[in-house]
C-alpha positions, 0 to 999 in steps of 0.5 A: 610029823615034825615040820622041817625048816625050809632054808630055801627060795620057796615054798617056805615055812608059814605061820600056824595061823596061815596054815589053819586058814587054808583048812577052811573051805569057802564057796567061790561065789559067795559075797565073803569070798568077793570081799576077801579077794578085793581086800587082798588086791587093796593090801598088795597095792599098798606095799609098793608106791605105784601110779594110782591107775594100777590094778592088781589082777590074781592068777592061779598058779606059781609066780612063773604063771604070773610072769608068763601071763604078764608077758603074753598078755601085755606085749602087743604085736608091734612091741619089742622087748629087751630081756635083760638076762643075768640068771635063770629067771630072766632066762625064763622070761626070754624063753617065754617070749620065744615060745609065744613068738613075741618080738624080743632081744636078749642082753646077756650079763654075768649071773654073779653080778647085778645089772650093768646099766651102761650096757643096757643103755648102749643096747637101747641105743643100738636097737631101735624100736625097743618098747619095753625092758623086762628084768628080775628084781632078785635072781634066786638061782644064785642070789643076785639083787639088781638095781631096779630103781636105776633101770627104772630111771633109765627106762623113763629117760629113754622111753621104755616100759618096765616089766618086772619079775619081783617074785622073790623080792616083793614085800621085802626089798624096797622097790623104787619105780619111776611112774612114767616107766612102769608097766607091770610087775609080777609077784607070788604069794609064797615068797616074802609074803609068807603065804602058800603056793598056788596063787600069784598076781600082776600089778599092771597099769590099767592102760597097758591092758587090752592092747593085743589084737588077738589074745595069745593064751586062754587061762593066762589072759590077764586082760580077760581076767581083770575084766571078768573081776570087774564085771562080776567079782568072779574069777574066770576059772576056779579060784584057789580060795583056801590059798587065798584065805591063807594069803589074807591072813599072811598079809594081816601078819605082814602089816602087823609086823611092820610091812616092808621095812619090818620084814626086811629088818627081820631078814637082815637079823637072820642074815647077820646071824647066818653069816657070822655062823658061816664064817665061824665054821669055814664057809663063805659066800660065792658072790661079792656081797655088794651083789647080794640081798638079805634073802638067799645066799650061795655058799661055798667052803673056804679054800682048801676045804672039800665038801660033799654037798649032796651028803650034807643035804641028806644029813641035814634033811634027816634033821628036818633042815632043808637047804637047796642045791644051786646051778652054780658051775662050782660043785661045792656050793649050795643055797641058803635062804632066810625068808619065811617063818624062820627065827634066830634059833632056826639059824643057829640050829642050821649052823650047828648041824652043818658044823656037826656034818663038817667035823663028822666028815673030817672037813673040820677038826673036832670041836673044842668046848670054846667052839661049842659055846660060841654063839653070835 
């Protein structure tokens, strides 16, 4: 069976070496596994510039498990978090706070633009007692990039700590954080790091741990997970070791390929090819490019073109090409990602297949010889 090409937010295509690593079994209490986990923690800490007092705490599950662990474990009874909501994933952070009874205020913004920092500052001035700000770095529901560097400086100036969902951006987009305002960030193995799904992490200021009088959760207790790893080198519950082996290999490839600058450059190259191809066949971005990032895009047909997105998804899937629908209000939109083990030839194959579907559906006129030979 030929592996499909996944132009999605995740899971993503991975390298042969990463997949092969997951096929090797390992005991959870062996010295080898403990050394590997320490190595992964150290490698993740290298990717962003953070205060020296941070610790990297692994957590079983997808990125949302890490976000829930971060919020439920680090926000104490006396804290009050401002959740800046401009997409599905920051809305999920607000829902986590609601489920746990964590004191929070939701500041809702447009889902088609980055954060309005002036409105955030106004909200902080209006609402006394805000101790933390929670936000996402990249909202994959539509593909909106948020100014986390600016938010970090605002939090530093106003005296709040940041809790960040960097699930879809960690390892690719630069992350500039004021050390004074940093509390924690959540990340996943299977996005821009090109690992497999099943393990996530919280990078946290050590002083932020252990502030709860009574833990809210058992399996997602970040403080207890950290304590047990420090005490015995063991996870509190069965670790996903095959997934960790795959991530260990993926991180080796990541640094060999230039780390964050190299990964971003690769995505930018694929994005340039994708945008040129989309324009050629009559498709365009839903969002203003000023609010996007070279990771995932929401796409629509240009004015006057009708498009059966569900039919196109099926057409592409039959050819081993997978795109994602979107929650955008417009029915004629879909998402295309360029992250994971994708290359320029894969982008070309996707554009050609979409072009073929549009022509087959009489959305576009039949291709001329010039059209077929055009390659950016």
